[in-house]
C-alpha positions, -999 to 999 in steps of 0.1 A, spaced: -385 451 597 -354 480 596 -377 504 582 -413 493 592 -415 515 623 -404 548 605 -431 545 584 -449 574 615 -414 592 619 -400 595 583 -426 608 549 -448 633 554 -471 652 528 -504 671 520 -535 651 506 -574 672 495 -600 657 490 -635 676 486 -664 666 495 -696 690 500 -717 675 532 -700 664 561 -718 656 594 -706 638 623 -724 638 662 -733 616 691 -769 596 691 -783 595 722 -817 580 741 -838 603 765 -818 591 796 -783 599 774 -773 568 771 -754 561 735 -778 543 709 -749 519 688 -758 507 653 -788 532 647 -791 539 613 -778 580 600 -784 588 561 -788 617 541 -826 623 535 -838 610 501 -805 594 491 -787 561 495 -760 573 515 -756 564 546 -735 546 580 -743 528 616 -731 543 643 -705 534 669 -710 511 705 -708 548 720 -735 564 697 -708 584 675 -710 588 640 -696 603 606 -709 609 573 -693 625 541 -704 628 507 -701 649 474 -732 658 470 -748 686 485 -779 677 517 -794 689 535 -809 674 565 -806 638 585 -829 609 589 -820 587 618 -843 559 627 -841 525 651 -869 500 661 -882 508 697 -870 544 689 -896 578 669 -879 583 636 -862 620 638 -849 643 610 -824 668 614 -821 698 592 -785 711 580 -784 751 582 -740 745 566 -727 723 543 -700 711 575 -714 702 608 -695 690 634 -705 675 669 -746 673 666 -762 656 699 -796 631 687 -815 625 706 -841 600 701 -875 591 717 -890 555 726 -918 548 709 -941 519 723 -957 504 690 -930 488 667 -914 496 636 -919 480 603 -896 450 602 -877 467 571 -859 498 595 -828 489 618 -844 469 656 -836 479 687 -810 449 700 -813 416 690 -828 411 663 -854 376 659 -842 346 638 -871 338 633 -898 354 604 -866 383 593 -865 385 561 -828 394 560 -819 362 575 -834 346 549 -816 360 521 -786 353 543 -799 314 539 -801 323 501 -761 331 497 -752 300 521 -770 282 496 -759 295 463 -721 302 482 -693 301 455 -659 304 450 -643 337 435 -649 330 395 -611 322 394 -619 291 409 -642 287 386 -615 272 356 -586 257 350 -564 289 349 -562 320 357 -545 350 351 -555 390 360 -537 425 369 -536 439 397 -527 477 405 -527 482 445 -524 516 462 -511 518 492 -508 541 519 -505 558 554 -515 592 565 -509 606 601 -543 614 615 -558 637 646 -540 670 634 -542 700 658 -524 731 665 -501 707 691 -487 692 665 -485 708 642 -465 731 674 -444 706 689 -400 704 689 -405 670 673 -415 688 636 -396 716 649 -378 725 611 -407 707 597 -435 731 598 -444 735 558 -454 695 557 -489 708 580 -497 731 551 -523 715 542 -547 688 556 -585 673 550 -607 651 568 -612 612 559 -647 605 545 -647 576 570 -640 587 602 -641 626 599 -606 632 619 -579 650 601 -551 639 581 -516 645 565 -506 617 541 -472 599 550 -467 573 527 -476 560 497 -464 528 472 -480 517 440 -476 483 423 -488 462 391 -484 429 386 -495 404 370 -511 371 384 -509 336 372 -531 303 385 -536 272 381 -566 258 398 -555 220 383 -521 219 401 -526 248 430 -505 265 415 -501 301 422 -474 324 409 -476 366 412 -446 386 390 -439 419 398 -439 442 373 -435 479 388 -431 495 416 -428 532 430 -430 547 468 -426 579 480 -391 575 497 -373 540 491 -375 531 461 -363 499 461 -372 492 492 -384 455 494 -391 450 527 -413 480 535 -434 465 503 -437 429 517 -448 438 556 -472 461 539 -485 437 518 -487 402 547 -504 432 569 -530 437 546 -534 398 529 -561 389 505 -597 371 525 -624 362 500 -654 376 524 -675 343 518 -650 328 544 -668 321 575 -635 338 588 -621 359 581 -578 372 594 -565 404 594 -533 413 619 -535 377 636 -571 379 643 -600 355 628 -630 379 625 -667 362 619 -677 371 586 -713 386 583 -718 359 555 -703 335 581 -729 302 584 -723 306 616 -734 348 620 -767 341 631 -759 337 662 -735 360 662 -748 395 642 -777 410 641 -797 414 605 -818 437 588 -838 440 558 -828 475 556 -834 487 511 -837 472 474 -824 489 441 -809 486 412 -772 483 411 -757 482 375 -793 473 365 -797 443 388 -821 447 412 -803 446 452 -813 437 487 -798 459 510 -791 441 549 -776 456 574 -761 434 603 -741 447 637 -728 420 666 -749 407 690 -723 406 719 -694 432 729 -658 424 729 -654 401 701 -641 405 667 -670 409 647 -676 437 628 -710 462 616 -715 473 582 -742 468 550 -736 449 520 -752 451 486 -766 409 476 -782 401 438 -819 391 441 -816 359 421 -774 350 415 -774 359 457 -740 374 451 -725 401 470 -724 430 453 -713 458 474 -700 450 509 -686 475 540 -674 461 568 -665 483 600 -653 465 633 -667 473 666 -649 498 687 -651 470 717 -631 449 692 -604 429 711 -577 439 692 -547 460 697 -533 491 679 -553 493 660 -583 521 665 -609 515 636 -607 491 599 -632 498 572 -634 474 543 -651 473 513 -656 459 481 -667 461 447 -676 428 430 -685 419 391 -715 390 388 -706 379 358 -733 346 355 -752 329 388 -718 309 391 -688 333 386 -682 367 400 -647 381 397 -635 409 426 -630 448 407 -623 465 434 -611 461 473 -605 492 498 -587 484 531 -584 511 559 -571 510 596 -565 537 621 -528 521 643 -534 542 674 -514 534 712 -554 543 720 -586 539 710 -595 572 729 -614 591 693 -583 627 702 -557 603 706 -537 606 672 -532 574 652 -518 564 617 -544 560 592 -532 528 569 -554 522 533 -550 500 509 -560 502 478 -565 474 448 -582 468 419 -584 440 393 -588 443 359 -577 425 325 -590 387 333 -586 362 311 -591 325 315 -581 288 307 -547 298 291 -523 268 302 -485 284 311 -466 249 316 -453 236 351 -421 248 345 -434 290 343 -448 279 380 -419 260 391 -399 290 387 -411 309 412 -386 321 423 -382 359 437 -362 376 419 -352 413 426 -348 431 388 -336 471 400 -357 480 366 -391 475 379 -387 498 413 -372 523 385 -406 527 359 -406 560 339 -442 581 345 -449 568 308 -453 531 327 -471 543 354 -495 565 336 -502 525 310 -507 507 338 -521 525 368 -560 515 368 -568 545 392 -555 576 386 -533 599 415 -553 633 418 -524 656 429 -527 655 462 -516 615 462 -488 623 437 -472 653 464 -461 628 481 -433 619 455 -418 653 461 -422 658 497 -397 639 505 -366 647 485 -374 682 504 -379 662 540 -344 641 533 -329 675 532 -344 687 567 -318 678 603 -351 669 620 -363 645 597 -321 631 598 -328 627 641 -360 610 634 -351 586 612 -318 574 627 -339 572 659 -368 554 644 -343 530 624 -327 521 658 -356 512 673 -364 494 645 -332 474 639 -313 473 676 -284 488 651 -270 521 651 -265 528 611 -223 538 602 -215 538 568 -214 502 557 -213 488 588 -247 490 616 -228 490 655 -255 466 678 -277 447 684 -274 474 714 -307 450 735 -278 425 743 -252 452 754 -259 440 790 -264 403 810 -257 387 836 -246 348 850 -237 338 881 -203 325 863 -193 362 844 -213 383 862 -227 417 852 -218 411 810 -210 432 786 -211 431 753 -205 454 716 -208 436 679 -217 452 648 -216 438 612 -214 450 579 -236 466 554 -240 479 522 -274 478 513 -304 451 522 -290 428 492 -255 421 503 -243 393 482 -220 386 517 -222 397 552 -193 396 578 -207 404 618 -193 392 650 -189 405 690 -167 411 720 -178 405 753 -163 404 791 -178 392 826 -167 413 859 -172 380 874 -148 360 853 -120 387 838 -128 368 811 -130 381 771 -155 364 747 -158 368 709 -174 359 680 -172 360 642 -190 347 616 -198 353 577 -218 344 547 -212 347 512 -243 339 482 -228 316 459 -255 314 431 -281 335 436 -310 316 421 -305 289 437 -294 305 471 -259 287 475 -245 298 504 -214 291 518 -208 307 557 -184 301 587 -174 317 617 -159 308 652 -178 311 687 -153 311 725 -183 317 754 -196 309 780 -231 298 769 -256 274 786 -264 241 772 -294 226 763 -319 255 761 -338 240 733 -343 201 726 -337 204 693 -299 216 680 -280 237 658 -250 247 655 -256 288 650 -221 305 654 -233 340 673 -266 323 685 -270 327 730 -300 317 745 -321 341 773 -311 316 801 -272 329 797 -283 359 805 -311 370 824 -305 391 849 -332 376 873 -330 334 880 -348 313 901 -318 298 917 -286 298 911 -272 285 880 -235 278 878 -249 251 854 -224 274 825 -203 258 795 -171 272 781 -173 258 748 -150 270 716 -170 262 685 -160 263 647 -184 258 617 -183 261 577 -214 253 559 -227 249 529 -263 259 517 -291 253 494 -333 262 485 -337 238 452 -375 244 462 -392 277 478 -386 277 511 -370 243 516 -335 244 523 -310 220 531 -282 220 550 -241 201 549 -219 214 573 -190 206 595 -183 213 631 -154 215 658 -161 220 691 -144 222 730 -168 218 757 -158 220 792 -176 234 825 -175 270 835 -179 268 872 -167 249 900 -198 239 909 -210 220 877 -189 194 863 -187 178 821 -163 149 841 -165 120 822 -141 83 829 -121 73 796 -113 45 805 -131 12 811 -121 7 844 -134 36 854 -104 53 870 -91 86 844 -119 111 836 -111 139 817 -127 176 814 -125 186 781 -150 177 754 -133 176 720 -158 172 692 -159 171 651 -199 164 641 -207 162 602 -245 176 599 -271 176 574 -302 196 581 -328 194 560 -359 225 572 -394 227 549 -416 262 556 -444 255 538 -458 294 535 -437 313 553 -426 346 535 -395 369 533 -382 393 516 -344 400 505 -326 388 473 -289 383 494 -271 366 516 -296 376 546 -335 377 540 -355 386 561 -389 371 579 -422 392 577 -448 367 587 -431 348 618 -451 325 634 -476 324 610 -467 291 591 -454 253 602 -418 243 604 -402 209 597 -367 203 608 -345 170 605 -310 166 611 -288 138 606 -257 141 620 -225 121 624 -198 122 653 -161 117 636 -133 100 660 -100 109 657 -103 140 633 -88 172 651 -82 150 682 -117 137 683 -137 120 711 -164 105 699 -181 82 672 -221 85 675 -251 91 652 -276 116 657 -310 117 646 -333 146 654 -375 160 642 -393 189 650 -424 203 641 -438 230 649 -478 243 632 -500 273 643 -538 266 636 -563 295 634 -591 279 647 -619 308 635 -635 327 667 -624 303 695 -585 323 691 -550 298 676 -539 270 691 -503 260 681 -484 224 686 -450 216 689 -434 176 680 -397 168 686 -378 136 693 -347 126 690 -322 101 692 -284 95 697 -270 61 685 -242 54 700 -221 63 737 -210 102 745 -209 119 778 -235 146 787 -216 175 769 -229 158 739 -262 143 756 -295 161 749 -313 179 776 -349 188 783 -345 222 788 -353 231 816 -364 275 828 -352 289 860 -359 324 846 -384 346 852 -390 351 812 -413 327 792 -393 312 767 -411 291 740 -399 258 734 -391 253 778 -402 232 807 -408 263 827 -401 241 867 -375 218 853 -341 232 865 -314 229 842 -304 194 834 -326 181 855 -333 152 827 -311 146 808 -314 120 775 -303 101 746 -337 94 732 -364 118 734 -405 127 723 -419 163 731 -453 174 726 -463 216 732 -495 223 731 -507 261 737 -541 278 723 -550 307 729 -582 317 733 -579 360 723 -604 366 751 -639 343 739 -642 339 776 -634 374 791 -649 394 770 -686 376 782 -673 386 824 -686 425 823 -662 435 848 -636 421 828 -643 427 797 -633 461 790 -598 452 797 -591 432 765 -576 400 786 -572 373 768 -573 337 781 -542 314 773 -537 271 781 -506 250 782 -500 211 779 -460 205 781 -449 167 785 -418 149 777 -406 117 770 -368 99 770 -343 76 785 -307 76 788 -286 40 784 -272 25 808 -237 28 788 -241 67 789 -253 67 828 -218 48 833 -199 72 812 -205 99 835 -180 108 858 -201 133 881 -221 122 910 -240 159 924 -243 181 895 -251 166 878 -272 138 886 -282 128 852 -317 111 853 -343 107 826 -378 113 820 -387 68 811 -411 58 839 -435 80 834 -435 112 808 -429 143 826 -453 169 819 -469 200 834 -497 226 821 -502 266 825 -527 289 822 -518 325 814 -533 357 808 -520 379 782 -526 414 769 -523 428 808 -520 465 797 -516 455 761 -480 444 764 -475 423 791 -487 382 799 -482 362 826 -478 321 830 -492 306 858 -468 270 863 -484 233 875 -461 207 884 -474 178 868 -453 146 884 -420 142 893 -424 159 925 -397 132 945 -374 154 923 -351 173 947 -356 207 948 -388 203 922 -408 233 922 -444 222 919 -455 261 907 -442 292 890 -446 323 876 -433 337 845 -439 366 823 -432 381 785 -433 418 770 -441 418 733 -463 436 713 -495 418 692 -528 427 682 
């Protein structure tokens, strides 16, 4: 995410759109209350819109119109003459009417589900529901052109004259108004991409080949491009739910739509020589993830010809003030339709107030040159690994003239010239540097990044206040090698710590990587059930500023690793490595001691262990960017992950103490459940074969911090349960405000309900118990009689950035110091 947050700070230019008629205002009833979802159109035209939840509207057309027509069932229709081509802030009052209007006009409130011609047409759409035409053939291919833009909106004199833009005032020389919202805006970024897309429906394989990419600012920035593409991922309006920004919106074409939307038959007309009906829809309830808008449907194929979707203002989604979608289709025959144009616009803003500043994100995708049943062969799809080709990002003007499916206007072309000027402005460089630090956590120098700065301070009972400084080499986002390290100092134990690691990309095609490193530090072992030998990793439990009770159960670890990893198939990684570690207690109040003889008369405090492990990770659906030794994850938390680890402890190599075998399995899967939210399930299982001391056993991860740590048990203390065989399950469901949104006093707060259940069962053998030489801290105990379990209820989206979880212990209340109830919290920026 090195440059994602720089969009709003680093690129500026000018775009001018010439429209002939612009109108904005608000529609109220006689009591002054807003009339949401009223129909506003230019008289004698099909150009119109629907008022928002607050009765406001904006309407624009390239043609000249002299009057407006406003209608809503239950009210008298009214016309309003326009004295000027640009008229803002019109106040319109609708008078109530006792007699019902014609049912073709917009209904007031909830429309009838019976004898409604719009719903009769909707049922026809369901009966003839079809897949996109590309899935009606064995193979398909097409050309795709994407244009992505970001615009700074709500430009006013206070922004232009603010100190932040001192020295960059020239970028505001020309602004215009958005034809959807009517707000002033200034383009700040544009990206163009041309691709060839190939698919085989028989084998369910797909391949997209980028043949050209151009953007204002970073000509080869795959990271920025990938984040934008994932932000505006493709969707199918015929699906019941449309997923945007990790939220599932109910489609107006959904088979459950009748219970969610009001539908009205509003018009009929010819579109491309096909007779079509216009259906207007709007939501039945506030605060749900729904749209308002209209669609045109053909009267014989019942296929959608054109559709518009605008997210309602009350939708429970953060940082997004508006979402607007337009799609056009080409209907080939009764069973085949092809999408030809898709336009998606969102308005990012910290506030939902209309006068708050924000950033428009716009993506326009055009599809052309469809062809079918051309078999490319299985080998073509198997070679689907992303590769960086420098030429793709440096295409000449001739290429773009030939491959653009929609020409840039003269003002869009200016965006490409503006950044070259901005790069020479000192004020812009300051903004860029600040954005870079916030985005990556690193301070950039020539070929070296200092940080991460967010890990500079920490605290625990052994080290006291801990300070840390580190950095990494950075020559470019596709570096074939990278070295990073850190040093830290604890003011209580008066000791320095350090870590140093390096990676080398040996082969780009197979992603063969050689890595190794050494770390000497204080760590909280057992912070997770499934462990990997991450040289520079450190858990929050080791550095949390506030904890529940004291935490002296920390370990002094000296870890060295050497590994070779490869990616034989996309998102399938195999890692074979060796490690050597020494472990000893970092506190005299915590013991890792073990017996060294059968008579249990001699003990050792230090564990020396050599281990060889094979790790297999499979992450279907994972999206990454970059082609160097390190890649950036694009869709974190949005794909399943399977992990299998087989480790062997080797005795007497480097004076290693123990011989054992270890098997671990981890499976995490997020499930989007449409209108009821997101379910995340995690299953872990493992077993250690052989006798090992406490430092090598599997500790059920407790959590004595006040922070919510996924995968941990928040009411367990560190080392409360220790196992050599375990099975764990964690189920968490976020309802995304489905219930809070129905409660009047809570509805406007956009809170979200979260429930979770955790359970773990495990055993520890008698021989491993006997090996332990500690009688007080800790006392080895496993949840063997019955699974330990707890449950929690949480409230998310508090002030849009905070989450509180309330935890309740299910059993094992007899354990010493058992906590029955606890509260944890977390911060995060989520849509």
